[in-house]
C-alpha angles and dihedrals in degrees: 000000000000121000090222095245092131097049100084103054095100093049093043091053095048099044119018098195124091121270127217122206124192117208123207120190117201092210128077095193115126089226097040118165089205093054088047090050091054091048091050090052092047090056088061094057119109120245096262092062120077125202130203127181113221122225114229101158093088096054115116119235109279111271117157090202086073092056095044093044106045104356127254116337111251094252091051093047088051093053093047090051092049092052093046092049096048122091090218142357127231116199127191119183137176119226118250120179092345093308142069125287127287093232090056091048089051091052093047092048092052095043095048099056122110147301105061099343103216100222093069109121092353122145108240133188125192130207135161145185129198140163090243128084098257097058096222096309094144091046092053093050090053089051090053089058091055093051091052088062092044090051094234125146112245121197109242105199147067094030118203114217110167106193123184087021093178088070095047100056128055127228090278090053092249114149107246104165109107097204092051091047091053092052089048091053091054091046092053092049092048092047092054090050089047093052092052091046095049095043092045091052091049092051091049092048094047 
């Protein structure tokens, strides 16, 4: 398996400055395959790209009376600031009842409220792992619909659907499946190119 050292050449050549990616896992489980998938992807990033995993487990249930009464709760304000500061957002979600997780929906609802919703114009990549055969495919397509409304730019291909996730990770939650790893490598490379493309276009337009 590659260490990912060759994946950033295209991005490094196009934009010399560092990039920052924020990861959001749609699972709160301590042994989450989706969190492990994000961490596996982060290990493939070149040295000029930083990765931070957001905390969404401490967000209150969405209630706009809270925002209108006393402003955003501190945990929500933190998440919104992290999204705004990141060059791109990486999301991995399990699939529950043919859709993405409730905790992720709660985080997206909080983060996307006005003013200045931070997903606007942001490069986004979606991944997912599940115990079922489809590897969160339906969940990811529902997420794509949300980001159309939020006017973010979602990477189209390669898609990462990790089905039968319990067979792809070892007991330490290290990704061991070679085929999945190869797809993840291509996804990381494409995401870095996508970030440069979206940010470069925004700079040109602005």
